[in-house]
C-alpha positions as a printed Julia matrix, in Angstrom:
215×3 Matrix{Float64}:
  0.0     0.0     0.0
  1.67    3.16   -1.28
  2.09    6.12    1.03
  1.21    4.05    4.08
  3.38    2.45    6.71
  5.2    -0.68    5.67
  3.85   -3.85    7.28
  5.87   -5.0    10.23
  7.62   -8.32   10.01
  8.74  -10.7    12.68
 10.33  -14.03   13.23
 10.54  -16.58   16.01
 13.16  -19.26   16.26
 14.67  -21.79   18.59
 18.4   -21.34   18.99
 20.78  -23.99   20.27
 23.43  -22.08   22.19
 26.48  -23.23   24.13
 24.56  -22.91   27.4
 21.36  -24.56   26.21
 18.35  -23.89   24.03
 16.99  -20.34   23.95
 14.09  -18.71   22.13
 14.56  -15.5    20.16
 12.42  -13.03   18.25
 13.32  -10.55   15.54
 11.25   -7.58   14.43
 11.47   -3.9    13.45
 10.7    -1.13   15.89
  9.02    2.17   14.97
 12.3     3.63   13.72
 12.85    0.75   11.32
 15.7    -0.61   13.4
 15.97   -4.4    13.34
 15.7    -5.78   16.84
 16.91   -9.16   18.03
 15.73  -10.22   21.47
 16.63  -13.33   23.4
 13.59  -14.18   25.49
 14.94  -16.98   27.62
 15.81  -20.62   27.93
 13.75  -23.75   27.67
 11.65  -24.98   29.38
 10.59  -21.55   30.69
 10.12  -20.44   27.06
  8.65  -22.34   24.11
  7.39  -21.53   20.63
  3.9   -20.61   21.78
  5.17  -18.14   24.39
  7.72  -16.69   21.96
  5.07  -16.12   19.29
  2.82  -14.46   21.87
  5.66  -12.15   22.92
  6.4   -11.28   19.28
  2.74  -10.36   18.71
  2.9    -8.05   21.7
  5.97   -6.33   20.31
  4.38   -5.84   16.9
  1.2    -4.43   18.46
  3.29   -2.02   20.54
  5.2    -0.92   17.45
  2.03   -0.36   15.43
 -0.05    1.23   18.17
  2.44    3.11   20.35
  5.44    3.6    18.09
  7.5     1.32   20.31
 11.27    1.68   20.16
 13.49   -0.81   21.86
 15.39    0.86   24.69
 19.09    1.26   24.24
 21.22   -1.1    26.25
 21.79    0.22   29.74
 24.08   -1.14   32.41
 23.0    -1.69   35.97
 25.54    0.96   37.04
 23.98    3.61   34.78
 20.5     2.72   35.97
 21.62    2.84   39.61
 23.16    6.28   39.13
 19.92    7.65   37.68
 17.94    5.98   40.46
 20.11    7.6    43.13
 20.1    11.06   41.53
 16.56   11.31   40.12
 14.31    8.93   42.01
 15.65    8.6    45.54
 15.63   12.33   46.48
 11.93   12.6    45.63
 10.99    9.88   48.1
 11.46   12.17   51.14
 13.12    9.39   53.1
 15.17    9.74   56.26
 18.83   10.54   55.73
 19.87    7.26   57.35
 17.61    5.32   54.97
 19.0     6.96   51.85
 22.54    6.42   53.14
 21.76    2.74   53.6
 20.51    2.52   50.02
 23.63    4.22   48.7
 25.97    2.02   50.71
 24.17   -1.15   49.64
 24.45   -0.16   46.0
 28.06    0.99   46.07
 29.46   -1.67   48.39
 27.55   -4.72   47.22
 25.3    -4.44   44.14
 27.49   -2.33   41.87
 30.64   -4.45   42.33
 28.6    -7.53   41.51
 26.31   -6.34   38.7
 27.48   -2.86   37.67
 28.86   -3.82   34.26
 25.94   -6.07   33.31
 23.09   -4.74   31.18
 19.52   -4.72   32.48
 18.52   -6.8    29.48
 20.98   -9.51   30.39
 19.9    -9.54   34.03
 16.3    -9.93   32.9
 16.97  -12.8    30.5
 19.61  -14.58   32.6
 18.13  -14.73   36.1
 20.71  -17.35   37.05
 23.16  -14.43   37.4
 21.18  -13.48   40.51
 21.21  -17.01   41.88
 21.8   -16.83   45.68
 23.98  -19.94   45.68
 26.24  -18.46   42.99
 26.48  -15.15   44.82
 27.4   -16.94   48.01
 30.12  -18.98   46.36
 31.65  -16.01   44.57
 31.24  -13.08   46.95
 31.28  -14.7    50.39
 34.18  -17.05   49.74
 36.82  -14.54   50.82
 34.85  -13.49   53.9
 34.37  -17.1    55.01
 38.07  -17.81   54.52
 39.02  -14.71   56.53
 36.65  -15.75   59.32
 38.15  -19.23   59.38
 34.86  -20.93   58.47
 35.58  -24.17   56.63
 32.4   -26.12   57.38
 29.44  -26.09   54.95
 27.71  -22.72   55.11
 24.13  -21.93   54.02
 24.52  -18.18   53.48
 21.02  -16.79   53.53
 19.62  -19.38   55.92
 22.45  -18.94   58.42
 22.56  -15.16   58.08
 18.82  -15.05   58.75
 19.28  -17.04   61.94
 22.13  -14.78   63.0
 20.08  -11.64   62.43
 17.13  -12.97   64.43
 19.41  -14.04   67.27
 20.88  -10.53   67.38
 17.33   -9.16   67.51
 16.68  -11.33   70.54
 19.98  -10.35   72.17
 19.05   -6.69   71.72
 16.05   -7.29   73.96
 13.4    -6.88   71.27
  9.94   -8.26   72.18
  9.08  -11.82   71.27
  6.11  -10.68   69.16
  8.37   -8.38   67.12
 10.84  -11.15   66.34
  8.01  -13.56   65.51
  6.46  -11.07   63.09
  9.8   -10.29   61.46
 10.64  -13.98   61.03
  7.17  -14.9    59.8
  6.82  -17.7    62.36
  3.34  -19.13   62.83
  4.11  -20.39   66.34
  5.81  -18.65   69.23
  7.61  -21.87   70.19
  9.78  -21.51   67.09
 10.66  -17.91   67.93
 11.52  -18.83   71.51
 14.52  -20.76   70.22
 16.17  -17.47   69.34
 15.43  -16.09   72.79
 17.12  -19.09   74.4
 20.02  -18.99   71.92
 20.66  -15.35   72.82
 20.24  -16.15   76.53
 17.87  -13.24   76.94
 14.7   -14.93   78.09
 14.56  -12.37   80.9
 16.51   -9.61   79.25
 17.17   -6.69   81.58
 15.13   -8.16   84.43
 17.93   -7.97   87.01
 18.91   -4.46   85.95
 15.35   -3.21   86.24
 14.92   -4.77   89.69
 18.21   -3.3    90.87
 17.33    0.12   89.52
 13.97    0.01   91.27
 15.5    -0.98   94.58
 18.07    1.78   94.49
 15.51    4.34   93.45
 13.19    3.35   96.31
 16.07    3.41   98.78
 17.15    6.81   97.57
 13.65    8.21   97.98
 13.41    6.72  101.46
 16.56    8.43  102.54
């Protein structure tokens, strides 16, 4: 049809890569640029899902003038998030500092050079077991820990035990841990040896205060 927009084309195919079978789609965005997208691996993706995703892309191109975003690294996204988004949240200074430290000390060293597209299509990069092996290995060696270590499970237990040792109420720890029964939470109280946290100090303070008033 002369004078009108050229019909959009697309293609779906199954690609055998070195790390397994992946599904890809190819199409043109509103600028005419040819786009190649890797959707993901089997069995999470199949031909039916890939064709459905391609139809969505073509509809977006035709209806909304969709243009595929330029590749952006996690570091660039994090910088924009810190500068443009975070200040508008009106958060406490300590909260924003915690966000910045978490990004700069942990997330950026691990993912800063990776693109958002790759992180989306390769979720195994965010696998907790992989992160533990790679990024906690040095810390475990420095701490002299040679026995098997379940990073997130053991760190969770440690954090809850510290909560108990700090004298936080049983109900608070139970809610934070998501325990359905208080008997489970009580293990942390016993582990921290704070079943009667501060009891002696409070009794002593009361006795001295009463004695002082009596005198």
